[in-house]
C-alpha positions, 0 to 999 in steps of 0.5 A: 816549559817548567813541570810540563806546564806550557808557559804560554798559558800563564799570565805575565809575572810583574813586579808589585808597583808596576803599572800594567795597563789602564782602565778601559772604557768598558771598565770605566763604565762598569765601575765608575772609575775614570777611564785611562786611570792606570792599573798597578800591580799589587801582591799577595795578601801576606807580602803587601801585609809586610810592606804595609807594616814597614817590614821591608829590610833584610832581617826584619819580622812580622806576625800576621794575625787573623783566623790564621797567624803567621811568623815571617822573616825577611831572609837575606836570600831564597832560603829554604827549609830541607825539612819542609816545615816552612815555605819561602814566598816573594815579597812585594819588594823586589829582590826580597823574600818572606820566610813564613811559618803558618799557625792555625786558628790563632784568632778563630779560636778566641772568637769561638770561645767568645761566641760559645761562652761568653753571652754575658760579656756580649750583652754588656759590651752592646749596652757599653757600646764596646767590643766584646774582646775589650771586656774579655781582655780586661778580665784576662789582664787580672789573671797572672802570667801562666793563667794559674797553669791552665794550658791550652793547645790548639793547633800548635805549629803546623808542618807544611808537609803534613797539615794535621790539627790535633784535637784541641784541649784545656789542661792543668785546671781543676774543679776543687777551686771553681773560683779560681778557674774562670772564664777569664783564666781559659781566655787568657790561656788561649792567648798564651797559646797563640803566642807560643805558636809564634815562638815556635814559628820564630824558633824554626825561622831563626834555626833555618836562616841563622838570624836572631829575631829581635823586635817584631811588628804585629798586625791584624786582629790581635794587634787591636788588643792591648794585652795580646801583644804584651803576652807576646812580648813577654813570651818572645822576649822582644819588643812588639811594635803596633802600627796605626793601621792595623790592616797592613795588607790593604795599606801595602796594596795602597803603597803599591798604587802610590809607588806605581803612580810615582808618588814614591820612588819604591816600597821601602820609601813609601813605607818610611813615609806612610806607616806610622806607630801606635805602641810598643810593648816591651817584655816585663822585666820580671824573672819570675814571669820568664820562668813561668813562660819558659816551663810553660812553653817547654809543656806546651810543646810536649802536650802538642806531641802527645795530642799528635800521638793520640791521632796517629794512634787513631784514639782520637780524629784531628780537628782538621787535616788537609786533603790527602793527609793520611793518619796513622804511625807509619804516616807520622814523620816525627813528633813535636811542635816545632 
């Protein structure tokens, strides 16, 4: 037993890509699948997503985007963070691990913004037969890096041992120039916020593992945007690769199946054969852009820390907190965005 849990009540642990059974006659009748079709072990959504983004080698990194974002590095060993800010999980590739930091509300917050403030753009998108986000991206692309100083702070980087999301905010805007501070400016500030979350996460992963972050793969909802990966490239200062198949967890699960079927010998070989690339975004070679984002990132980390202080001082309630997490100065355990 481990932690006093009887091992005989737990399911067996299998490697991803292993054949673990076959479709029974009853299952075939209920599902329409052929009887005796092999059943292959898959993996967790994030781990399968790494394989679906061809992130299968040591030192590779990955940005998974969706309602929540994650920044992940494939370390050379089972590294843990002594301060418990990030988590280690098994990769679908045997002998590999994923060291991961979670960023709350990455895509979710732009969906909120779209639905709350962008009815005009939604109507236009329906008339043109395109996605509303395409219109918002085109508008935000005309806003310069830094969004005229507007700073969005939504969630920051969450400490895995104290999951609290402080109240979100927009700061740095003025009512004196309404023609400048438009919806497109606030929308771009939200895109920059998510990129700052990943920058802080990668800084943490690099600090713990001692590995530098080179180019990275982005998958999920944000990878469909032409603007968001470019903002990420400019803020991180590294190339961002976008695969053709954006739903990499689904592709990774399918790759487990074809490995189990014997089409490929292992997941790295399957990734090499199956994953293809749509685009690569490179950092803008402009010193002014780098300076703007460097200063804005420093401001963003300080703002997040102040918002956490408002929660700990019980001035404002958090937007969200995990069950059992207590609020107050005696429970804060430190400050900062990571």
